[in-house]
C-alpha positions, 0 to 999 in steps of 0.5 A: 415643256414649259419648265424646260423653256424657262430653264433654257431662257434662264441659261441663255440669259446667264450665258449672255450676261457672262459673255458680255461681262467677259468681253466688256470687262477688259474694255472698261478696266483698268482704263476705259476704252473709247465708247465706240470700242465698248459698243463693238464689244457689246455688239460682239457679245450681247446678241448671244441672248438670241442665239437659239432663235437665229444662230446664223444671224447672231454669228454674223453680228457678233463675228463682224463686230469682233472682227472690226474690234480686233483691229484696235483691241485684242480680246483674250478670247472672242467669247461671243463668236465662240458661243455662236459657233457652238450654237450653230453646230448644236442647233442648226440643220445639217446644210446650215452647219456645213455651209457655216464652216467655210464662212467661219474659217474665212471670218476667223482668218480675216480677223487674224490676218488683217491685224497681223497676228503671229503663229501662236495666236493662229494656233490658239484661235484655231484650236478654240473655234474647232473645239467650240464647233466640236463641242456643239456637234457632240452635244447635238449627237448626244441629244439625238442619241437620247431621243433615239433611245427614248423613241425605242423605249416608247416603241418597245412599250407600245409593242408590249402593250399591243402584245398583251392586248393580242394575248388577251384577245387570243385567250378570250377567243380560246375561252369562248371556244372551249366554253361554248363547245364543251358546255354546249356538248355536255348540255346536249348529252345531258339532255339525251341521257335521261331520255334513253336511260330506261329504254337503252342503258348502253346509249345512256352510259355512252352519253354520260361517258361523253359528258365526263370526257368532254368535261375533263378535256375542257378542264385541261384546256382551261387549266392551260389558259389559267396558267398562261394568265398567271405566268405571262412568260409561260407558253400556252399549249395549243391544239394540233391537227393531230387532235382533230379526230378526237374533236370530231369524235366527241362533237356530238355529231355524225361528222364525215371527214376527208383530206385531199392533197399531201399533208405537210408540216405547218406552223403551230399557230396555223394548226391551232387556228384550224382546230379552233375554227373546226371546233367553233363551226361544229358548235354552231352546227349543233346549235343552229343547223337543226341537223346532226351531221356535218362534213369537215374537209382539209385540202392541201395545195398552195394553201391549206383549206379547211371547210366545215359544211352542213345540210341544215336550215342555212344561215342564222341571225345572231350577234355572237362572237363565233364568226368574228373570232374565227375570222380573227384567228384566220387573219392572225395567221395570214389567212382568210375566212368566208362563211355563208350558204353552202353549195347544196344548201345548209351553211359552210365555213371555209378558211384558207391559210397560205403555205410557205 
């Protein structure tokens, strides 16, 4: 900004010098005019140095001086008033620009009528002042357009930054859910395998098969996340409500599921949010509740409500990201999430999503 200010002051100085020389030159050469005419010429030109600070005041001063001077001396062009009119059109607010138009017309008309100028001079001066005002308006419009484009570019950049941050947060939530759910389930199954490997080979085989299935599912989801990270434009595959039965089956819990109401199509983002909330809630049941059973209920009414409840030891302390991530997922889809003691003890997580 400091550099722009210096450039602006230098430009104003050069214009002031140029306008003053163009106005005083004919008054000094070849035959110097009386001192008071030269003084009027100076007053009709030099004040344009302050045109940016007080456009209307400068226009009044140079216009009045020029109107008085033309009664005795006819300049080729009134450079000072023309620059003042240009500045009003360029820099003044709308109401001042509009208010200045009749004043400019009256002042220019008086300065032509009183000396008795001919029709050709009327056309020349009228064209010059209209051109000066139009040029100032055009420059103002161009500057406004440039500022608008710069603001749009700034907003697009902010939106892109916000979009990247949102995408990173979403991927981080998915990574958390995949790792905590899948690795936790694999640990539970791995711990149970050696216990039953001799006494019940079939259960041991089922446990190891569950570990393999969980690992394969986790790898598939992690590959999808890594693909999204490598290629930001690549759409990220999201789990659907149709994948819930498989999730409940391999959760390592005895899950009782139920649906109330009439299911209907919902946005993919809502389906993914419901899936991830159920996944994280079941992981918490397995880690904290001290039980091996849970209930998952989907209710379809004005809202889609999903509730995950258990009969375990109730709320547990902790500073993990699980509940925070579930709330963020619900809020991102316009929904709400509550978590706390269940109606019959244990712990309950309930999320509700509006249906349009």
